[in-house]
C-alpha positions as CSV (number, residue, x, y, z in Angstrom):
1,X,4.5,-30.5,-19.3
2,X,3.6,-27.4,-21.5
3,X,0.4,-25.4,-21.3
4,X,-1.5,-23.8,-24.2
5,X,1.0,-20.9,-24.3
6,X,4.0,-23.3,-24.7
7,X,5.3,-22.6,-21.3
8,X,6.5,-25.5,-19.1
9,X,4.4,-26.1,-16.0
10,X,5.5,-27.8,-12.9
11,X,4.3,-31.4,-12.5
12,X,5.5,-31.6,-8.9
13,X,3.3,-29.2,-7.0
14,X,5.2,-27.8,-4.0
15,X,2.1,-26.4,-2.4
16,X,0.9,-23.7,-4.8
17,X,-2.8,-22.9,-4.4
18,X,-3.5,-20.4,-7.2
19,X,-6.8,-18.6,-7.2
20,X,-6.4,-16.1,-9.9
21,X,-9.1,-13.4,-9.5
22,X,-7.4,-10.5,-11.2
23,X,-7.1,-12.4,-14.5
24,X,-10.9,-12.8,-14.4
25,X,-11.4,-9.1,-14.7
26,X,-12.0,-7.6,-18.2
27,X,-9.1,-7.9,-20.6
28,X,-8.3,-4.2,-20.5
29,X,-6.9,-4.7,-17.0
30,X,-3.9,-6.7,-18.2
31,X,-2.1,-8.4,-21.1
32,X,-1.0,-12.0,-21.2
33,X,2.7,-12.3,-20.6
34,X,5.4,-14.9,-21.0
35,X,8.6,-14.9,-18.9
36,X,11.7,-14.7,-21.2
37,X,13.9,-17.7,-21.7
38,X,17.2,-17.2,-19.8
39,X,20.5,-18.9,-20.4
40,X,21.5,-20.4,-17.0
41,X,19.2,-19.7,-14.1
42,X,20.9,-20.1,-10.7
43,X,19.4,-19.5,-7.2
44,X,21.1,-16.7,-5.4
45,X,18.9,-16.5,-2.3
46,X,15.7,-18.1,-1.1
47,X,13.5,-16.9,1.8
48,X,12.9,-20.2,3.5
49,X,10.8,-18.6,6.3
50,X,8.5,-16.9,3.9
51,X,8.2,-20.1,1.8
52,X,7.0,-21.9,4.9
53,X,4.5,-19.1,5.6
54,X,3.2,-19.5,2.1
55,X,2.9,-23.3,2.6
56,X,5.5,-24.1,0.0
57,X,7.8,-27.1,0.3
58,X,10.5,-26.1,-2.2
59,X,12.9,-28.5,-0.4
60,X,11.5,-31.4,-2.4
61,X,12.8,-29.9,-5.6
62,X,16.4,-30.0,-7.0
63,X,18.4,-26.8,-7.0
64,X,18.1,-26.7,-10.8
65,X,14.3,-26.9,-10.6
66,X,14.1,-24.3,-7.9
67,X,16.2,-21.9,-10.0
68,X,14.1,-22.6,-13.1
69,X,10.9,-22.1,-11.1
70,X,11.9,-18.7,-9.8
71,X,13.3,-17.6,-13.2
72,X,10.0,-18.3,-14.9
73,X,11.3,-21.2,-16.9
74,X,8.9,-23.5,-15.2
75,X,5.5,-22.2,-14.2
76,X,3.7,-23.3,-11.0
77,X,0.6,-25.4,-11.6
78,X,-2.4,-23.1,-11.8
79,X,-0.5,-19.9,-12.5
80,X,-1.7,-17.6,-15.3
81,X,1.1,-15.1,-16.2
82,X,-0.1,-11.5,-17.0
83,X,1.3,-8.0,-17.0
84,X,-1.0,-5.4,-15.3
85,X,-2.0,-2.2,-16.9
86,X,-1.6,1.0,-14.9
87,X,-0.6,4.7,-15.2
88,X,1.1,7.1,-12.8
89,X,2.3,10.5,-11.9
90,X,6.1,10.2,-12.1
91,X,7.7,13.2,-10.4
92,X,4.5,15.0,-10.9
93,X,4.1,14.2,-14.6
94,X,1.4,11.9,-15.8
95,X,2.3,8.8,-17.9
96,X,0.5,5.7,-19.1
97,X,2.5,2.8,-17.9
98,X,2.0,-0.9,-17.1
99,X,4.2,-3.8,-16.0
100,X,7.2,-3.3,-18.3
101,X,9.5,-5.8,-16.5
102,X,7.2,-7.6,-14.1
103,X,5.0,-10.6,-14.7
104,X,2.2,-11.6,-12.2
105,X,2.1,-15.3,-12.1
106,X,-1.2,-15.2,-10.2
107,X,-2.6,-15.1,-6.7
108,X,-1.7,-17.8,-4.2
109,X,-3.9,-18.8,-1.3
110,X,-1.8,-19.3,1.9
111,X,-2.5,-21.9,4.6
112,X,-4.2,-19.1,6.6
113,X,-6.5,-18.3,3.7
114,X,-4.8,-15.0,2.7
115,X,-4.6,-14.2,-1.0
116,X,-1.2,-12.9,-2.2
117,X,0.2,-11.9,-5.5
118,X,3.3,-13.9,-6.8
119,X,5.2,-11.7,-9.2
120,X,8.4,-12.1,-11.1
121,X,10.3,-8.8,-11.4
122,X,12.9,-8.6,-14.2
123,X,11.4,-11.5,-16.2
124,X,11.6,-9.9,-19.6
125,X,9.6,-7.7,-22.0
126,X,5.8,-7.4,-21.8
127,X,3.1,-5.7,-23.8
128,X,3.9,-2.5,-21.7
129,X,7.7,-2.5,-22.0
130,X,7.8,0.2,-24.6
131,X,11.6,0.5,-25.3
132,X,12.7,-1.2,-22.1
133,X,14.4,-4.6,-22.1
134,X,12.2,-5.9,-19.3
135,X,15.3,-7.2,-17.4
136,X,16.7,-6.5,-14.0
137,X,20.2,-6.5,-12.6
138,X,21.4,-8.5,-9.6
139,X,22.2,-5.5,-7.3
140,X,18.8,-3.8,-7.4
141,X,17.0,-7.1,-7.0
142,X,19.1,-8.0,-3.9
143,X,18.5,-4.5,-2.6
144,X,14.8,-5.0,-2.8
145,X,15.1,-8.4,-1.1
146,X,17.2,-6.9,1.7
147,X,15.3,-3.7,2.3
148,X,11.8,-5.3,2.1
149,X,12.7,-8.0,4.5
150,X,14.3,-5.5,6.9
151,X,11.1,-3.4,6.7
152,X,9.0,-6.6,7.5
153,X,11.2,-7.2,10.6
154,X,10.7,-3.6,11.7
155,X,6.9,-4.3,11.6
156,X,6.2,-2.0,8.7
157,X,3.6,-3.1,6.1
158,X,5.5,-4.2,3.0
159,X,5.7,-6.5,0.1
160,X,8.0,-9.4,0.7
161,X,10.8,-11.1,-1.3
162,X,10.7,-14.9,-1.8
163,X,13.7,-15.5,-4.0
164,X,16.4,-14.0,-6.3
165,X,17.9,-16.0,-9.2
166,X,20.6,-15.0,-11.5
167,X,20.0,-15.5,-15.2
168,X,23.5,-16.2,-16.5
169,X,23.0,-13.3,-18.9
170,X,24.1,-9.6,-18.7
171,X,21.9,-6.6,-18.6
172,X,23.1,-3.3,-19.8
173,X,22.7,0.0,-17.9
174,X,25.6,2.3,-17.4
175,X,27.7,-0.8,-17.8
176,X,27.2,-4.6,-18.2
177,X,25.7,-6.1,-15.0
178,X,24.7,-9.6,-14.0
179,X,21.0,-10.2,-14.7
180,X,18.6,-11.4,-12.1
181,X,14.9,-12.0,-11.3
182,X,13.2,-11.3,-8.0
183,X,10.0,-13.1,-6.9
184,X,7.9,-10.6,-5.0
185,X,5.0,-11.4,-2.7
186,X,2.4,-8.7,-2.2
187,X,-1.2,-8.3,-0.8
188,X,-1.8,-7.1,-4.4
189,X,-0.2,-4.8,-7.0
190,X,-3.2,-2.5,-7.3
191,X,-1.9,1.1,-7.2
192,X,-3.2,4.6,-7.3
193,X,-1.9,4.5,-10.8
194,X,-4.2,1.6,-11.7
195,X,-7.1,3.8,-11.0
196,X,-5.5,6.6,-12.9
197,X,-5.2,4.3,-15.9
198,X,-8.9,3.9,-16.3
199,X,-9.7,7.5,-15.3
200,X,-7.4,8.7,-18.2
201,X,-9.3,6.5,-20.6
202,X,-12.6,7.9,-19.3
203,X,-13.7,4.4,-18.5
204,X,-16.0,4.8,-15.6
205,X,-17.5,1.3,-15.9
206,X,-14.1,-0.3,-15.4
207,X,-13.2,2.2,-12.7
208,X,-16.2,0.8,-10.8
209,X,-15.1,-2.8,-11.5
210,X,-11.6,-1.9,-10.1
211,X,-13.0,-0.2,-7.1
212,X,-15.3,-3.1,-6.3
213,X,-12.5,-5.5,-6.8
214,X,-10.1,-3.5,-4.5
215,X,-12.9,-3.2,-1.8
216,X,-13.6,-6.9,-1.9
217,X,-9.9,-7.9,-1.7
218,X,-8.6,-5.3,0.7
219,X,-11.4,-3.6,2.5
220,X,-14.2,-6.1,2.9
221,X,-15.5,-4.3,6.0
222,X,-17.0,-1.6,3.7
223,X,-18.6,-3.9,1.1
224,X,-22.1,-3.4,2.5
225,X,-21.6,0.2,3.6
226,X,-24.3,2.6,2.1
227,X,-21.5,4.9,0.9
228,X,-18.9,2.3,0.2
229,X,-16.8,4.2,-2.3
230,X,-16.5,7.1,0.2
231,X,-15.6,4.7,3.0
232,X,-13.2,3.0,0.7
233,X,-11.4,6.3,0.0
234,X,-11.4,7.1,3.7
235,X,-9.9,3.7,4.6
236,X,-7.1,4.1,1.9
237,X,-6.3,7.5,3.2
238,X,-6.1,6.2,6.8
239,X,-3.8,3.3,5.8
240,X,-1.5,5.6,3.9
241,X,-1.3,8.1,6.8
242,X,-0.4,5.2,9.1
243,X,2.2,3.8,6.6
244,X,4.0,7.1,6.0
245,X,4.1,7.7,9.7
246,X,5.8,4.4,10.2
247,X,8.4,5.3,7.5
248,X,9.1,8.6,9.3
249,X,9.5,6.9,12.7
250,X,12.4,4.7,11.4
251,X,14.0,7.2,9.0
252,X,13.1,5.3,5.9
253,X,13.2,7.2,2.6
254,X,11.3,5.6,-0.3
255,X,13.0,7.6,-3.0
256,X,10.4,7.5,-5.7
257,X,6.9,8.1,-4.3
258,X,5.2,8.2,-7.7
259,X,1.5,7.3,-7.8
260,X,2.3,4.1,-9.5
261,X,4.4,3.2,-6.5
262,X,1.6,3.7,-4.0
263,X,-0.3,0.5,-3.3
264,X,-4.0,0.6,-2.4
265,X,-3.4,-2.2,0.1
266,X,-1.3,0.1,2.3
267,X,1.9,-1.8,1.8
268,X,5.3,-0.4,1.0
269,X,6.0,-1.3,-2.6
270,X,8.7,-0.9,-5.3
271,X,12.0,-0.6,-3.5
272,X,14.2,1.3,-6.0
273,X,16.5,4.1,-4.8
274,X,15.4,3.7,-1.2
275,X,17.6,4.1,1.9
276,X,17.6,4.8,5.6
277,X,18.6,8.1,7.0
278,X,21.6,8.3,9.3
279,X,22.1,11.9,10.5
280,X,18.7,13.5,11.0
281,X,18.1,16.0,8.2
282,X,14.6,16.6,6.9
283,X,16.0,17.4,3.5
284,X,17.8,14.1,3.1
285,X,17.6,12.7,-0.4
286,X,19.5,9.6,-1.6
287,X,18.0,9.0,-5.0
288,X,20.1,10.0,-8.0
289,X,17.1,10.9,-10.0
290,X,15.4,13.1,-7.4
291,X,17.4,16.3,-8.3
292,X,14.9,18.7,-6.8
293,X,14.3,16.9,-3.5
294,X,10.6,16.2,-4.3
295,X,10.7,13.0,-2.3
296,X,13.0,14.0,0.5
297,X,12.4,12.6,3.9
298,X,10.6,15.6,5.2
299,X,8.4,15.8,2.1
300,X,7.1,12.3,2.3
301,X,3.9,13.0,4.3
302,X,2.8,15.8,2.0
303,X,3.6,13.8,-1.1
304,X,1.4,11.0,0.2
305,X,-1.4,13.5,0.5
306,X,-0.7,14.8,-3.0
307,X,-0.9,11.2,-4.3
308,X,-4.2,10.7,-2.4
309,X,-5.6,13.7,-4.2
310,X,-4.8,12.0,-7.5
311,X,-6.6,9.0,-6.2
312,X,-9.6,11.1,-5.2
313,X,-9.8,12.5,-8.7
314,X,-10.3,9.0,-10.1
315,X,-13.1,8.3,-7.6
316,X,-15.2,11.4,-8.2
317,X,-17.9,9.8,-10.4
318,X,-18.4,7.2,-7.6
319,X,-18.5,9.8,-4.8
320,X,-21.5,11.7,-6.2
321,X,-23.2,12.2,-9.6
322,X,-22.9,15.9,-9.1
323,X,-19.2,16.8,-9.8
324,X,-19.1,19.8,-7.5
325,X,-20.5,17.8,-4.6
326,X,-18.1,14.9,-5.4
327,X,-15.1,17.4,-5.3
328,X,-16.3,18.7,-2.0
329,X,-16.6,15.2,-0.5
330,X,-13.1,14.3,-1.8
331,X,-11.6,17.5,-0.3
332,X,-13.2,16.9,3.0
333,X,-11.6,13.4,3.2
334,X,-8.2,14.7,2.0
335,X,-8.5,17.5,4.6
336,X,-8.4,14.8,7.3
337,X,-5.1,13.4,6.2
338,X,-2.7,15.8,8.0
339,X,-4.5,15.2,11.4
340,X,-4.5,11.4,10.7
341,X,-0.8,11.5,9.9
342,X,0.1,13.5,13.0
343,X,-2.0,11.3,15.2
344,X,-0.1,8.2,14.0
345,X,3.3,9.9,14.0
346,X,2.9,11.5,17.4
347,X,1.6,8.2,18.9
348,X,4.7,6.5,17.5
349,X,7.0,9.2,18.8
350,X,5.4,8.9,22.2
351,X,6.2,5.2,22.2
352,X,9.7,5.9,21.0
353,X,10.2,8.2,24.0
354,X,8.5,5.9,26.5
355,X,5.3,7.9,27.0
356,X,2.2,5.9,27.5
357,X,-0.2,8.8,28.2
358,X,-0.9,11.9,26.2
359,X,-0.1,15.4,27.4
360,X,-0.6,18.8,25.6
361,X,3.1,19.6,25.4
362,X,4.2,16.3,23.9
363,X,4.4,17.5,20.3
364,X,6.6,20.4,21.3
365,X,8.8,18.0,23.3
366,X,9.3,15.8,20.3
367,X,9.9,18.7,18.0
368,X,12.5,20.2,20.2
369,X,14.4,16.9,20.3
370,X,14.3,16.7,16.5
371,X,15.4,20.3,16.2
372,X,18.4,19.5,18.3
373,X,19.1,16.4,16.3
374,X,19.0,18.5,13.0
375,X,21.3,21.1,14.4
376,X,23.7,18.5,15.9
377,X,23.6,16.1,12.9
378,X,22.8,13.4,15.4
379,X,22.2,9.9,14.1
380,X,18.4,9.3,14.1
381,X,18.5,5.6,15.0
382,X,21.3,5.6,17.5
383,X,19.9,8.7,19.3
384,X,16.6,7.0,20.0
385,X,18.3,3.7,20.9
386,X,20.6,5.6,23.4
387,X,17.6,7.2,25.0
388,X,16.2,3.7,25.6
389,X,18.8,3.1,28.3
390,X,21.0,5.0,30.7
391,X,23.5,5.5,27.9
392,X,22.1,8.8,26.8
393,X,23.5,10.9,29.7
394,X,26.6,8.7,30.3
395,X,27.8,8.8,26.7
396,X,28.9,11.5,24.3
397,X,25.5,13.3,24.4
398,X,26.0,14.3,28.0
399,X,28.4,17.0,27.1
400,X,25.9,19.0,25.1
401,X,24.1,21.6,27.2
402,X,21.2,21.9,24.8
403,X,20.7,18.1,24.9
404,X,21.0,18.0,28.7
405,X,18.3,20.7,29.0
406,X,16.0,18.7,26.8
407,X,16.8,15.5,28.6
408,X,15.9,17.0,31.9
409,X,12.5,18.2,30.5
410,X,11.9,14.7,29.1
411,X,12.7,13.0,32.4
412,X,10.2,15.3,34.2
413,X,7.6,14.3,31.6
414,X,8.3,10.6,32.2
415,X,8.2,11.1,36.0
416,X,4.6,12.1,35.8
417,X,3.7,8.7,34.5
418,X,5.3,6.9,37.5
419,X,6.5,3.8,35.7
420,X,9.5,1.9,36.8
421,X,12.5,2.9,34.7
422,X,13.3,-0.7,33.8
423,X,9.9,-1.2,32.2
424,X,10.0,2.2,30.5
425,X,13.3,1.4,28.9
426,X,12.2,-2.1,27.9
427,X,9.1,-0.6,26.1
428,X,11.3,1.9,24.3
429,X,13.8,-0.8,23.1
430,X,10.8,-2.7,21.6
431,X,10.1,0.2,19.2
432,X,13.6,1.8,18.7
433,X,15.7,-0.5,16.5
434,X,19.2,-1.2,17.5
435,X,20.1,-1.8,13.8
436,X,18.8,-0.6,10.4
437,X,20.1,-1.4,6.9
438,X,23.0,1.2,7.1
439,X,23.7,2.4,3.6
440,X,27.4,1.4,3.6
441,X,26.6,-2.1,4.9
442,X,24.0,-2.5,2.1
443,X,26.5,-1.5,-0.5
444,X,29.1,-3.7,1.0
445,X,26.8,-6.7,0.7
446,X,25.7,-5.9,-2.8
447,X,29.3,-5.3,-4.0
448,X,30.3,-8.7,-2.6
449,X,27.5,-10.4,-4.4
450,X,28.0,-8.6,-7.7
451,X,31.7,-8.4,-7.9
452,X,32.8,-11.7,-6.2
453,X,29.7,-13.8,-6.3
454,X,29.9,-13.8,-2.5
455,X,26.5,-13.9,-0.8
456,X,27.9,-14.5,2.7
457,X,28.0,-10.8,3.5
458,X,24.4,-10.4,2.5
459,X,23.3,-13.4,4.6
460,X,25.1,-12.0,7.7
461,X,23.4,-8.6,7.2
462,X,20.0,-10.3,6.8
463,X,20.5,-12.3,9.9
464,X,21.2,-9.1,11.9
465,X,18.3,-7.2,10.4
466,X,15.9,-10.1,11.1
467,X,15.8,-9.1,14.8
468,X,16.3,-5.3,14.7
469,X,15.1,-4.6,18.2
470,X,17.4,-7.0,20.0
471,X,20.8,-5.9,21.3
472,X,23.7,-8.2,20.8
473,X,27.5,-8.4,21.3
474,X,28.3,-8.3,17.6
475,X,26.1,-5.4,16.5
476,X,28.7,-2.6,16.7
477,X,29.8,-2.8,13.0
478,X,26.2,-2.5,12.0
479,X,25.5,0.5,14.1
480,X,28.5,2.6,13.1
481,X,27.8,5.8,11.1
482,X,29.5,6.1,7.7
483,X,32.1,8.9,7.4
484,X,30.5,10.6,4.3
485,X,26.9,9.7,4.1
486,X,25.8,13.0,2.6
487,X,27.3,12.0,-0.8
488,X,25.6,8.6,-0.8
489,X,23.4,8.0,-3.9
490,X,21.1,5.2,-4.8
491,X,19.8,4.3,-8.3
492,X,16.5,2.9,-9.5
493,X,18.0,0.0,-11.6
494,X,16.0,0.6,-14.7
């Protein structure tokens, strides 16, 4: 059955419950979009667990219909495809943007009542594509699927990946690559850059419409606040401080922290040249396009504050009618960010080191460990996991006198809490992952999928990463450190 745009809609509803609030906003917020026709859609991977959480019974459809559905060849009943308008500071430079290769099908209401965006990434050109082809390659789409699901398992707020389909058509980057489309699930796709879009147009009326919409959707607790735009800003800053702290605590490097890649909801979004750090180095950069290290691991907290400053600039008319007062209000909130970040980060580090209480010297204790790790090129994940058992002083670390001195100081700190060592180690293992998506393992899985059409390596890796805090007999290959990780580079896929 075709709708008024000529697109085929699904007669057999598998449980979609679309409630498309964003497309009810003024037309300037988006442009109608139509997924491109593709030659031979084929399902590469489907997230059955997430489908169940969304209340979708895709098992009732044939493999061909499922592939067509997630390739945008069949539209779910009730969907309303659009491309969203937004702008962004990309590596510090402002650009007017928009969904150039992503199409929002609409917002689905889950069985728990939560409203989530359903988006096709790589579904073809839109009104905002400029000179881009609107397509995506299989490798980057599988990377996003893999890393976003790993982040979810680690307990970090993130968008999710529902499916990846191949299109049966090549896309051209440095070479010809198999084309693919990712179905992404998000709390929403409202970004700092969405606010920048309207600020750049000097469209204060629609800035307020956007702010009210974001508040209603993501921060309903401040709807009736007397200074709701101020409290909205404070809430966004708080969520971002918490999110970036969580990234730092697992060694995650986003790679492209542009303002159009910072979601107002507080979720991690847009997994392009992202990766996890192995040896602890604050200057670690994996992205091939980050030539100056702007988005290095150690810079991520400060960049998040810089992005929030850009967000504050868009909110100034709503913070106070007097611009000088509005600027002062914004600066006061931004000034709270470093302390908020340190609070979340230090709290997380205390948990990683088994400390339940807070003492004045905890920050210095953590910093001295990190300084030793930096000097020793110690693996970030494996070091904290080793500390979560008796392995730390019975393994290779025991021969280092500097580490031994730190370990003795740490043991004295723990002794003042008086907890049984078995409970202490158990609490540490609950927050220190045994496995992360090691870069060489990610590349191994992507190469098998791209070069040999073999998804089995990816499935094994996903199975391991689904329970990252659990030890197991077969984890050793996933914990090994690659021999030359410093030369590792990731690419954005556009």
